[in-house]
C-alpha positions in Angstrom: 13.9 10.2 -14.3 10.8 9.7 -16.5 11.5 5.9 -16.8 11.8 5.6 -13.0 8.4 7.3 -12.7 6.8 4.9 -15.1 8.3 1.9 -13.2 7.0 3.1 -9.8 3.6 3.9 -11.2 3.4 0.4 -12.7 4.5 -1.1 -9.4 1.8 0.9 -7.7 -0.8 -0.4 -10.1 0.3 -4.0 -9.8 0.3 -3.8 -6.0 -3.1 -2.2 -6.0 -4.6 -5.1 -8.2 -2.9 -7.7 -6.0 -4.1 -6.1 -2.8 -7.7 -5.8 -4.1 -7.7 -9.5 -5.0 -6.2 -10.6 -1.7 -8.6 -8.5 0.3 -11.5 -9.8 -1.7 -10.3 -13.4 -1.1 -9.7 -12.5 2.5 -13.4 -11.8 3.0 -14.0 -15.5 2.5 -10.7 -17.0 3.7 -9.4 -15.2 6.8 -5.8 -16.4 6.2 -5.5 -14.1 3.2 -6.8 -11.0 5.0 -3.6 -10.3 6.9 -1.6 -10.9 3.7 -3.9 -8.5 1.9 -3.2 -5.9 4.7 0.5 -6.2 4.3 0.1 -5.9 0.5 -2.1 -2.9 0.9 0.6 -1.4 3.3 3.2 -1.9 0.6 0.9 -0.2 -1.9 0.5 2.8 0.4 4.3 3.0 0.9 4.8 3.1 -2.9 2.1 5.7 -3.2 3.9 7.8 -0.5 7.1 7.5 -2.5 5.4 8.6 -5.7 3.7 11.5 -4.0 6.9 12.7 -2.4 9.2 12.5 -5.4 6.9 13.1 -8.4 3.6 14.7 -7.4 4.9 16.9 -4.6 1.8 16.5 -2.4 3.6 16.3 1.0 0.4 16.1 3.1 -0.7 12.9 1.3 2.7 11.4 1.7 2.4 11.6 5.5 -1.1 10.2 5.4 0.0 7.2 3.2 2.9 6.5 5.6 0.7 6.6 8.6 -1.9 4.4 6.9 0.8 1.9 6.0 2.1 1.8 9.6 -1.5 1.2 10.9 -2.1 -1.6 8.4 1.2 -3.3 9.3 0.4 -3.1 13.0 -3.1 -4.5 12.3 -1.7 -7.3 10.3 0.6 -8.2 13.2 -2.3 -8.1 15.6 -1.2 -5.0 17.5 -4.1 -2.7 18.1 -3.8 1.1 18.5 
């Protein structure tokens, strides 16, 4: 179980770095912004997984999932 936790935390870190880079590039090149939103949504889903199974913070799990859904909808061009 400990090795799986390390892997998911590493994936969360890598996705965070990739998302930050894509969103920064997206400020100058709009084509990268929606890719950055999808990457950020994946980061939030991994964070929700880590919270649910390892850190046991259920309220934040719900917030992360809702945030990921909002980002995916925004990337698709669907407003709320």
